[in-house]
C-alpha positions as MATLAB code, in Angstrom:
seq = 'XXXXXXXXXXXXXXXXXXXXXXXXXXXXXXXXXXXXXXXXXXXXXXXXXXXXXXXXXXXXXXXXXXXXXXXXXXXXXXXXXXXXXXXXXXXXXXXXXXXXXXXXXXXXXXXXXXXXXXXXXXXXXXXXXXXXXXXXXXXXXXXXXXXXXXXXXXXXXXXXXXXXXXXXXXXXXXXXXXXXXXXXXXXXXXXXXXXXXXXXXXXXXXXXXXXXXXXXXXXXXXXXXXXXXXXXXXXXXXXXXXXXXXXXXXXXXXXXXXXXXXXXXXXXXXXXXXXXXXXXXXXXXXXXXXXXXXXXXXXXXXXXXXXXXXXXXXXXXXXXXXXXXXXXXXXXXXXXXXXXXXXXXXXXXXXXXXXXXXXXXXXXXXXXXXXXXXXXXXXXXXXXXXXXXXXXXXXXXXXXXXXXXXXX';
ca = [
      -6.311   28.168   11.738;
      -5.037   24.258   10.825;
      -1.825   23.025    8.463;
      -3.825   23.134    5.353;
      -5.344   26.559    5.641;
      -1.997   28.242    6.460;
       0.098   26.223    3.132;
      -3.181   27.625    0.814;
      -2.523   30.873    1.922;
       1.391   31.034    1.303;
       2.338   33.214   -2.055;
       3.997   30.982   -5.006;
       7.725   32.324   -4.003;
       7.120   31.824   -0.263;
       6.464   27.672   -1.445;
       9.690   28.052   -3.683;
      11.606   29.495   -0.471;
      10.369   26.723    1.564;
      11.333   23.876   -1.248;
      14.587   25.526   -1.581;
      15.121   25.311    2.129;
      13.978   21.314    2.540;
      16.494   20.806   -0.643;
      19.486   22.154    1.052;
      18.516   20.837    4.888;
      18.608   17.589    2.978;
      21.879   17.637    0.999;
      23.442   19.006    4.440;
      21.937   16.069    6.398;
      23.151   13.578    3.791;
      27.062   14.956    4.050;
      26.671   14.820    7.578;
      25.367   11.371    7.674;
      27.850    9.696    5.692;
      30.603   11.537    7.449;
      28.710   10.424   10.973;
      28.244    6.727    9.947;
      31.645    6.119    8.919;
      32.758    7.898   12.365;
      30.454    5.995   14.591;
      31.411    2.224   12.800;
      34.948    3.307   12.892;
      34.469    4.013   17.051;
      32.266    0.442   17.155;
      35.554   -1.415   15.290;
      37.843    0.124   17.164;
      39.157    2.487   14.196;
      39.916    6.810   14.251;
      37.332    6.883   10.515;
      37.766   10.382    8.832;
      39.900   12.473   10.758;
      42.320   14.555    8.256;
      39.747   16.304    5.776;
      38.516   19.500    7.882;
      38.492   19.082   11.648;
      37.252   15.780   13.057;
      37.327   14.674    9.268;
      33.639   16.859    8.693;
      34.594   18.036    5.092;
      35.600   14.269    4.073;
      32.014   13.625    2.438;
      32.184   16.891    0.162;
      35.698   15.910   -0.646;
      34.360   12.319   -1.692;
      31.439   14.583   -3.647;
      34.282   16.687   -5.650;
      36.330   13.386   -6.124;
      33.128   11.630   -7.695;
      32.474   14.224  -10.200;
      36.085   14.482  -11.484;
      35.684   11.116  -12.268;
      35.565    9.898  -15.784;
      31.935    8.849  -16.312;
      31.521    5.670  -18.494;
      28.689    3.966  -20.169;
      29.235    0.321  -20.943;
      28.579   -0.774  -24.492;
      26.113   -3.136  -24.084;
      23.679   -0.855  -22.188;
      20.918    1.139  -22.854;
      22.080    4.263  -22.995;
      18.534    6.383  -22.162;
      17.817    3.879  -18.988;
      21.031    3.729  -18.215;
      21.095    7.993  -17.617;
      17.668    8.190  -16.020;
      17.711    5.516  -13.381;
      20.133    7.467  -11.386;
      17.877   10.512  -11.502;
      14.689    8.747  -10.964;
      16.402    7.292   -7.704;
      17.822   10.935   -6.327;
      14.187   12.708   -7.218;
      11.479   10.545   -5.933;
      13.279   10.678   -2.173;
      13.118   14.656   -2.432;
       9.776   14.493   -3.126;
       8.586   12.268    0.156;
       9.302   15.345    2.322;
       6.580   17.699    0.502;
       3.987   16.481    3.266;
       6.651   16.231    6.133;
       5.477   19.103    8.953;
       9.068   19.944   10.114;
       7.427   22.372   12.563;
       4.133   24.004   13.810;
       3.198   27.603   13.266;
       6.153   29.756   12.414;
       6.618   33.398   10.326;
       8.552   33.131    7.429;
       9.424   36.769    5.861;
       6.471   38.033    7.741;
       3.882   35.190    6.754;
       2.333   33.347    9.031;
       2.798   29.235    7.977;
       4.139   25.884    8.636;
       7.531   24.150    7.186;
       5.535   22.343    5.258;
       5.292   22.094    1.508;
       1.509   20.527    1.011;
      -0.628   19.144    3.326;
      -2.626   16.436    1.437;
      -5.791   14.589    3.033;
      -3.755   11.228    2.308;
      -0.155   12.059    2.580;
       1.307    9.008    3.749;
      -0.128    7.251    0.766;
       1.902    9.988   -1.071;
       5.010    9.149    0.677;
       4.663    5.289    0.014;
       3.402    5.814   -3.590;
       6.546    7.736   -3.976;
       9.098    5.021   -2.113;
       7.272    2.564   -5.224;
       8.363    4.748   -7.945;
      11.883    5.543   -6.130;
      12.681    1.313   -6.679;
      12.396    1.491   -9.878;
      15.506    3.653  -10.148;
      17.204    0.789   -8.976;
      15.533   -2.096  -10.866;
      16.079    0.374  -14.416;
      19.772    0.569  -13.459;
      20.601   -3.535  -13.033;
      18.409   -3.887  -16.368;
      20.478   -1.245  -18.222;
      23.601   -1.993  -17.541;
      23.671   -4.925  -19.211;
      25.567   -7.098  -17.417;
      24.914  -10.478  -15.071;
      25.328   -8.584  -11.407;
      23.430   -5.455  -11.924;
      20.309   -7.790  -13.525;
      20.597   -9.544  -10.248;
      20.552   -6.830   -8.104;
      18.153   -5.285   -9.890;
      15.905   -8.244   -9.686;
      16.549   -8.934   -5.676;
      15.350   -5.092   -5.372;
      12.171   -5.615   -7.017;
      11.091   -8.774   -5.292;
      12.524   -7.347   -1.902;
       9.787   -3.968   -2.155;
       7.085   -6.049   -2.900;
       7.880   -7.889    0.239;
       9.083   -4.996    2.673;
       6.733   -2.785    1.274;
       3.594   -4.722    1.713;
       4.827   -5.136    5.556;
       5.543   -1.334    5.789;
       1.677   -0.224    4.562;
       0.011   -2.700    6.854;
       2.355   -1.358    9.617;
       0.889    1.956    9.029;
      -3.104    1.304    8.906;
      -3.145    1.052   13.072;
      -2.251    4.612   12.773;
      -4.661    5.586   10.336;
      -7.661    3.655   12.268;
      -6.437    5.267   15.521;
      -5.970    9.029   14.353;
      -8.674    8.879   11.983;
      -6.753   10.486    9.117;
      -4.151   10.106    6.624;
      -2.628   13.493    6.950;
       0.627   13.568    8.319;
      -0.318   16.982    9.991;
      -3.349   15.870   11.622;
      -1.736   12.181   12.431;
       1.280   14.915   14.720;
      -2.021   16.418   16.365;
      -3.393   13.350   17.442;
      -0.324   12.319   18.794;
      -0.247   15.353   21.564;
      -1.047   12.885   24.430;
       0.279    9.856   23.954;
       3.417    8.807   20.929;
       1.758    6.281   18.672;
       5.035    4.201   19.361;
       4.098    3.612   23.039;
       0.598    3.012   22.078;
       1.044    1.092   18.868;
       3.821   -0.428   19.480;
       3.917   -3.925   17.464;
       3.060   -1.426   14.316;
       6.372    0.961   15.554;
       8.402   -2.299   15.505;
       7.446   -4.079   12.053;
       7.798   -0.540   10.442;
      11.196    0.086   11.541;
      12.171   -3.346   10.363;
      10.549   -2.745    6.815;
      12.305    0.813    6.814;
      15.883   -1.040    7.024;
      14.434   -3.369    4.366;
      13.093   -0.571    2.137;
      16.307    1.519    2.031;
      18.517   -1.277    1.031;
      20.371   -0.870    3.823;
      22.651   -3.823    5.975;
      21.474   -6.559    6.948;
      19.190   -6.200    4.345;
      21.275   -4.503    1.394;
      21.295   -7.742   -1.002;
      20.512   -5.870   -3.841;
      23.968   -3.984   -3.443;
      25.495   -7.458   -1.420;
      29.476   -6.756   -2.393;
      30.317  -10.367   -1.594;
      27.961  -11.966   -4.254;
      27.716   -9.360   -6.568;
      30.562   -7.036   -7.032;
      28.540   -4.106   -6.548;
      24.937   -5.060   -7.557;
      22.733   -2.820   -9.121;
      25.383    0.087   -9.505;
      28.126   -1.807  -10.648;
      28.723   -0.399  -13.703;
      27.895    3.197  -12.744;
      30.796    5.541  -12.261;
      31.104    9.528  -11.679;
      28.222   11.905  -10.995;
      25.556    8.959  -11.830;
      27.104    6.546   -9.151;
      27.075    9.646   -6.907;
      23.297   10.089   -7.087;
      22.353    6.484   -6.326;
      24.756    7.671   -3.429;
      22.196   10.523   -2.381;
      19.286    8.697   -3.061;
      20.090    5.864   -0.230;
      21.186    8.802    2.147;
      18.493   10.750    2.058;
      15.837    7.688    1.335;
      17.296    7.061    4.993;
      16.245   10.859    6.180;
      13.193   10.552    4.393;
      11.808    7.298    6.352;
      13.474    8.614    9.681;
      11.203   11.388    8.955;
       8.280    9.629    8.036;
       8.737    6.993   11.587;
       9.194   10.691   13.783;
       5.848   12.049   12.143;
       3.550    8.817   12.456;
       5.211    7.183   15.718;
       7.499    9.792   17.429;
       4.913   12.525   17.287;
       6.601   14.710   14.620;
       8.212   17.786   16.275;
       6.466   17.880   19.263;
       8.813   18.337   22.372;
       9.769   15.295   24.792;
       6.956   14.690   27.466;
       7.659   17.338   29.930;
       9.508   19.649   27.324;
       6.328   21.616   26.018;
       7.415   25.109   26.708;
      10.712   24.712   23.927;
       8.375   24.396   21.794;
       7.664   28.255   21.701;
      11.611   28.944   21.419;
      12.746   31.006   18.464;
       8.967   31.755   17.556;
       8.418   28.023   16.916;
      11.599   27.752   15.069;
      13.191   25.311   17.705;
      10.386   22.770   17.125;
      12.591   21.610   13.923;
      15.753   21.050   16.087;
      13.198   18.231   18.123;
      12.026   16.487   14.034;
      15.755   16.631   13.706;
      16.774   15.240   16.674;
      15.053   12.254   16.460;
      15.296   11.651   12.972;
      19.142   11.792   13.672;
      18.425    8.908   16.469;
      16.517    6.618   13.686;
      19.815    7.728   11.610;
      21.685    6.334   14.632;
      19.811    3.032   14.702;
      20.992    1.996   10.846;
      24.027    2.678   11.637;
      24.254    0.192   14.690;
      22.283   -2.314   12.946;
      25.316   -1.699   10.011;
      28.120   -1.911   12.344;
      26.688   -5.393   14.289;
      24.677   -7.808   12.256;
      25.606   -9.631    8.829;
      24.027   -9.841    6.018;
      21.082  -11.613    5.926;
      21.043  -14.939    3.508;
      18.168  -14.636    0.541;
      15.560  -17.133    1.344;
      15.978  -15.787    5.471;
      14.981  -12.530    4.141;
      11.941  -13.280    1.876;
      10.902  -15.955    4.686;
      11.357  -13.029    7.528;
       9.126  -10.802    5.086;
       6.231  -12.920    4.089;
       6.004  -15.417    6.732;
       6.713  -13.235    9.872;
       6.076   -9.631    9.317;
       2.902   -9.512    7.058;
       0.780  -12.476    9.191;
       1.813  -10.257   12.131;
       0.727   -6.922   10.349;
      -2.747   -8.561    9.721;
      -3.004   -9.719   13.119;
      -2.519   -6.896   14.895;
      -4.733   -5.191   12.602;
      -7.946   -7.437   13.562;
      -6.834   -6.820   16.998;
      -6.760   -2.690   17.125;
      -9.629   -2.672   15.032;
     -11.391   -4.702   17.251;
     -10.213   -2.473   20.446;
     -11.528    0.678   18.832;
     -14.669   -1.174   18.211;
     -14.797   -1.926   22.132;
     -14.207    1.826   23.016;
     -16.262    2.986   20.639;
     -19.496    1.034   21.879;
     -18.180    2.221   25.549;
     -17.082   -0.976   26.676;
     -15.815   -1.516   30.292;
     -12.234   -0.723   30.649;
     -11.559   -4.611   32.462;
     -12.774   -6.128   29.253;
     -10.917   -4.434   27.340;
      -7.919   -5.096   29.312;
      -8.740   -8.782   29.644;
      -8.890   -8.888   25.453;
      -5.613   -7.570   25.288;
      -4.288   -9.714   27.431;
      -5.884  -12.536   26.173;
      -4.293  -11.653   22.722;
      -1.184  -11.596   24.287;
      -0.740  -15.185   25.461;
      -2.478  -16.568   22.618;
       0.624  -15.077   20.356;
       2.699  -16.251   23.035;
       1.449  -19.941   23.102;
       1.142  -19.966   19.513;
       5.029  -18.397   18.627;
       6.089  -21.305   21.241;
       4.157  -24.317   19.605;
       5.631  -22.732   16.442;
       9.329  -22.701   17.596;
       8.510  -26.668   19.001;
       7.435  -27.826   15.888;
      10.168  -26.148   13.982;
      13.299  -27.936   15.901;
      10.981  -31.342   16.143;
      10.903  -31.348   12.098;
      14.244  -30.298   12.248;
      15.723  -32.840   14.151;
      13.584  -35.955   13.887;
      15.090  -38.868   13.120;
      18.629  -37.462   13.125;
      21.420  -39.158   14.887;
      22.784  -37.555   17.780;
      25.692  -36.227   16.565;
      24.417  -35.160   13.605;
      22.566  -31.936   12.582;
      21.351  -30.798    8.905;
      21.092  -26.946    8.327;
      17.761  -25.679    7.521;
      18.227  -24.630    4.275;
      19.471  -26.754    0.841;
      22.776  -28.060    0.921;
      24.348  -28.703   -2.664;
      25.400  -32.869   -2.620;
      28.871  -33.629   -2.466;
      29.902  -37.340   -2.369;
      33.258  -36.857   -2.203;
      33.074  -35.085    1.080;
      30.306  -37.600    2.331;
      32.381  -40.357    1.823;
      35.516  -39.246    3.891;
      33.266  -37.997    6.657;
      31.374  -41.232    6.644;
      35.108  -43.456    6.505;
      35.756  -40.786    9.236;
      32.739  -41.556   11.069;
];
């Protein structure tokens, strides 16, 4: 019996219990993620991090939540009060809804019923996740618009442009997964990876998705919607107390959600690492959840690593990378994958398929090399050897230029 049939036999109370378990797991993971991020970044920067509240500072996140709840809740006079209150609720609820189609385990027994740890199995489950992620961004956009302040408005506009750019790349990166698995159901995609994970077979798609999910979650180096060095705090500058806590919760639950989707689509979901498949039967199948969240934690460490390593991108670099690099690369990769699948379906010799793949790789490398050379030539052509103009617009300041010419 497949996952859809098992879920279809679940009584209503069992679905509610599974929903409660998923909600509690997300909240606990959020608390641990905040603590883990602060500890990891502290080690990267040769600091201690949280170490006072509870053993190893484990209760620091809980203390921060209590502190936020007890703060005064202020609403700016110029704000649209209704939208101002609704915006954080939209952000916080949509990120939880994405877990409805995530298969956390295989077949397990819960209160005497054979089921799977998944709330529902839609035929277009991946499209459902993308749709929910798109709705979640409305929380950020509405928060910036309704605050009645300049900096939040700029943060909201940046977020809308960011979503348009990077969600297109994210959606295109998943097309190759649909072609290979022949389904948009998350459980079917996990089952299709019983031999090879798609992170290996479709490595370019995996890389594009990993980059896009960082931009989708407004995390460094793509945290331009809340750039504190430019916009004070971005879209949530005017928020305080529990409303700010909801945005804080939404950010980390969203990280867990996109990491869970990456685990499901590219790392075999809840399946064990190669050679350790026998562990999937431990604890009546519940041990699969350990493998699932171990992979999710690995993605979370990637998020923290990027934050502690890379500086924030400039906005024009950010948009150029999305439109001129990720999206064209995704389109080209879709054509390559579709061609390979057609050649395999027609029974073409493996040597021909390998030659086609090698030729595509060589063409891409040659194109990148020519593009890099053309960019450098256009940048330095006609300039004196001692001067280098930047690749971004710089305002003309006559006094500085006059001093430089006199010194020269």
